[in-house]
N, C-alpha and C positions, 0 to 999 in steps of 0.2 A: 176748445180744440183748436181754435186761432193761437192761442199763446203756446201751443206744444209744435205748432207748424212752423211759428217763427223762432222757436228756440231750436228745432231741428236744422232750419235753414242756417241758423248763426252757427251752429256746432258744424255744419257741414263745411261752411266757407272757412271756419277756423281750421278744420281739418285739411281741407285742401291747400290753405296757406302754408300750414306746417309741412306737409308732404312736398309741396313746390321748394319750400325753403331746404328741406333735407336734401332734395337732389340738386339744388343749384350750389350749396356748400360742398357736396361731394365732388362734382365738377370742379369747382376751384381747387381742392385738395388734390384731385387727380392730375391737374395741370402743374401744381408743384411738384408733385413726384416725377412728373415727365422732365420738367427742368431740371431736377437734381440729377435725373440720369444723363442729361445732355451736358451738365457740368463735369460728370465722369469724364466725358469724352473731350475734355478741353483742349486746347492748343498749349497750355502751359501748367506745369506740374511742379510744385514746391516739395523738397524732400527735408525731412527734419535730420539734420547732419550731426546734430548735437549727441545723438546716441550711437555714432558710428566713427568717433575721433581715431584716428590710426587705422582705419579700414578704407579700401576703395570706395569711390563715389558709386561705382557699379555696384558693389555689395550693399551699399546704403539704398540705392536705386531699387535692386532686387526686392529688399526688405521692407521699403517704404511705398510700393505700389500693389495694386490688386493683381495687375496682369502686366506681363512684359513679355515682348518678342526680341530676339536677338539675332543678329548674324555675326559669323566668326566666334572666337572665344579669347578669354584672357585680356591682355592688354589690347588686342586687335578686335575686341568685341565692339559693335555698335548696335545700338537700339532701332529698331524699325516701328515699334508700336508699344504705346504705353496706355495702360486701362482702356483698350479697345479703340484709341485713336492711333490709326497707321499712318506715317508719313507717305503722301501720295508722290512717288518718284515721277510720275508724269506730270506733276506740277513743280517739279524740282524742289520737293520738300523734303526735309530732314529734322531728326529730333537733335536740337542743340543742346549742349551742356554749358550752362554757364555757373561761375563760381564768383560770388560776391558781385553780382552785377555785370560781368566782363564774360566774354566768351572763352572757354577754356582753350588753353593751348596744346593740350594733351586728351587722350581718350579717358573716359571715365573708369577703364580698367586698370589705368596708370595713375590716376590722381588719389593721393592719399590725404584723407580729411584731416583739417587742422580745427582747433577750437575756433569759434565763432564763425565758420564758413557757412555760407548760405548757398544752396543748391538749387538751382531751377532748370528744368528741362523745357524748351519749348520748339515748337514747330517754326522753323525758319526756312527760307528760299535761299537756294545757291544760283 
């Protein structure tokens, strides 16, 4: 009988370790998912411009992000929110459009993408 009691205790301890391990690892995976969500709401978004040569940067951006909010239209359009990250005007923020590492001198609705262009949108303060 003592053999079975020791065996039962050992099995219960092993089961407890397995269950605790499961919950610990699931919590770690949940944190990764939450971090991924935060990355979606980043202050910088890169657009793959290579698929949009000859199109405007605004067209590429509309196609390259999950969510976009604009004010105005056409060449006068400007972005207020990308992928759920809204520029906070109370903090003097805006979405800046960079081409090849430099701030664009024209709006995204006016800029025609050329081969090798790298487009990055980032939150900037004015």
